[in-house]
N, C-alpha and C positions, 0 to 999 in steps of 0.2 A: 504494499500500498505507500504511496505515496506522501511523505512529508513534508510538512510546512516549512523546514525552516531548509529544502533542499530546493534549491532554483535554477531553473534553466536558463541557460545563458541565451542571449538573443539569436545565435546560429543555431544552436539547439532549437529552439522555438520554431526559427525558417525551416528546417529540417522537416521538424514534427507537422508542420503547416504543410508541408508538399507529401508528406507520408498518409497524411487522414485524405487528402486528396487525391490519394492513388499512384502516384506518383512512385516510380521504382528509383532504387538508390543510384542508377547509372544515369535515369532522367535528374534526379534532382541534382547530381554532377555536374551535368551541362548546365541546366537551367541557375546555380549559383556559382558555377566557374571555379568547382571543388572537385578533389577526383573519388569514385564510389569507396576509394580505401575510406576517407575523410566522412562521408555520408555515415559508412558505415560503423565510425568511432563514437560520431556522435552517438548513432541508435543506442551503441553498448553504453555509453553513458549515459544517455539518458535513463535507459532500464535501471543502471545502477545509481543513480540517485534517486528513483521513485521507486524503487525496488519492486518492480515487477518483473514477473520472468520473460514476458514475449512482448511482441508489439504490437499485437492485438489489444493484449489490457491496455499497456501506454495510449492506443488511442483511445480507447473509451473512457480513460480517464481524463484525457487532453478534450475531450468534446461534454464529459459530464462538467468537467469545472471551466468551461467558458474558454479557452484557451485557444480553441482555434471553431470555425465556427461550418 
C-alpha cells in the first residue's frame, strides 16, 4: 500500500501518466526522450516507493488518488 510520506518525482509522475494511458515503455521513452531502460527504472522505483507488487496495482492507486485522469 502506498505510504503518505513517499512522493513520486515529477519524472515518475510523467511516466505513470503515460502508463495509465496505455503507452508501452518503449513508446514512453520515445515520447519523453529517454531510454526504455530509464522508463523501466522509473517504474521499479515507483513500485518500491508505493509498496505495490505490480503495475496494475500502481495504476489503480494512481487513478483512485487522482494522480492521473
